[in-house]
C-alpha positions as CSV (number, residue, x, y, z in Angstrom):
1,M,-4.7,26.9,-26.6
2,V,-5.8,25.8,-23.2
3,L,-5.4,28.3,-20.3
4,D,-7.6,28.7,-17.2
5,G,-10.2,26.4,-18.8
6,Q,-10.4,28.3,-22.1
7,N,-10.3,26.1,-25.1
8,E,-9.3,28.0,-28.2
9,P,-8.5,26.6,-31.7
10,H,-5.1,27.9,-32.8
11,I,-2.1,27.5,-35.1
12,R,1.5,28.1,-34.4
13,L,3.8,29.7,-37.0
14,E,7.5,30.3,-36.7
15,F,9.5,32.8,-38.8
16,L,13.2,32.6,-39.3
17,N,15.5,35.5,-40.0
18,Y,17.6,33.5,-42.6
19,P,21.2,33.8,-41.4
20,R,22.7,33.8,-45.0
21,F,20.6,36.9,-45.9
22,P,19.6,38.4,-42.6
23,L,17.3,41.4,-42.3
24,E,17.8,44.1,-39.8
25,Q,15.9,43.2,-36.6
26,D,13.4,46.1,-36.9
27,V,12.7,45.2,-40.6
28,F,12.3,41.5,-39.7
29,K,9.9,42.4,-36.9
30,S,7.8,44.8,-39.0
31,E,7.5,42.2,-41.8
32,V,6.4,39.5,-39.4
33,I,3.8,41.8,-37.7
34,A,2.5,42.8,-41.1
35,M,2.1,39.1,-42.1
36,V,0.4,38.3,-38.8
37,E,-2.0,41.2,-39.2
38,H,-2.9,40.0,-42.6
39,L,-3.5,36.5,-41.4
40,M,-5.7,37.9,-38.6
41,E,-7.9,39.4,-41.2
42,V,-8.0,36.2,-43.4
43,F,-8.9,34.0,-40.4
44,R,-11.1,36.6,-38.7
45,Q,-9.0,36.5,-35.5
46,N,-9.6,39.2,-32.9
47,R,-6.4,38.7,-31.0
48,T,-3.0,37.0,-31.4
49,V,0.4,36.9,-29.7
50,V,3.7,37.3,-31.5
51,V,6.8,36.1,-29.6
52,F,10.2,37.4,-30.6
53,T,13.4,36.5,-28.9
54,D,13.5,39.8,-27.1
55,E,9.8,40.7,-26.7
56,T,6.3,39.5,-26.8
57,I,3.6,41.5,-28.6
58,M,-0.2,41.1,-28.4
59,L,-2.1,42.3,-31.4
60,Q,-5.9,42.8,-31.1
61,N,-8.7,44.4,-33.0
62,N,-10.8,45.0,-29.9
63,T,-11.2,43.9,-26.3
64,E,-14.2,41.6,-26.8
65,I,-13.9,37.9,-26.2
66,D,-14.2,35.8,-29.4
67,P,-17.5,33.7,-29.1
68,R,-15.6,30.7,-30.6
69,I,-13.6,30.4,-27.4
70,T,-15.2,28.0,-25.0
71,H,-14.7,28.0,-21.3
72,D,-14.7,24.7,-19.5
73,I,-14.6,25.0,-15.7
74,S,-14.7,21.2,-14.9
């Protein structure tokens, strides 16, 4: 992601609540959040953002800035 000169390697995942066998919205959200929390551990991510159609949630382990994020103020 690039924002305010911060260059951060990232991936983007999209999850679909399959219309033929839809989950209740709260179940869908909790399953997505559980998966994202697991991926944060696997990829050693400190912080991530989950965007649902009705809300945006930031998950973080602590408030420190990841040293892998570079700041280019050209």
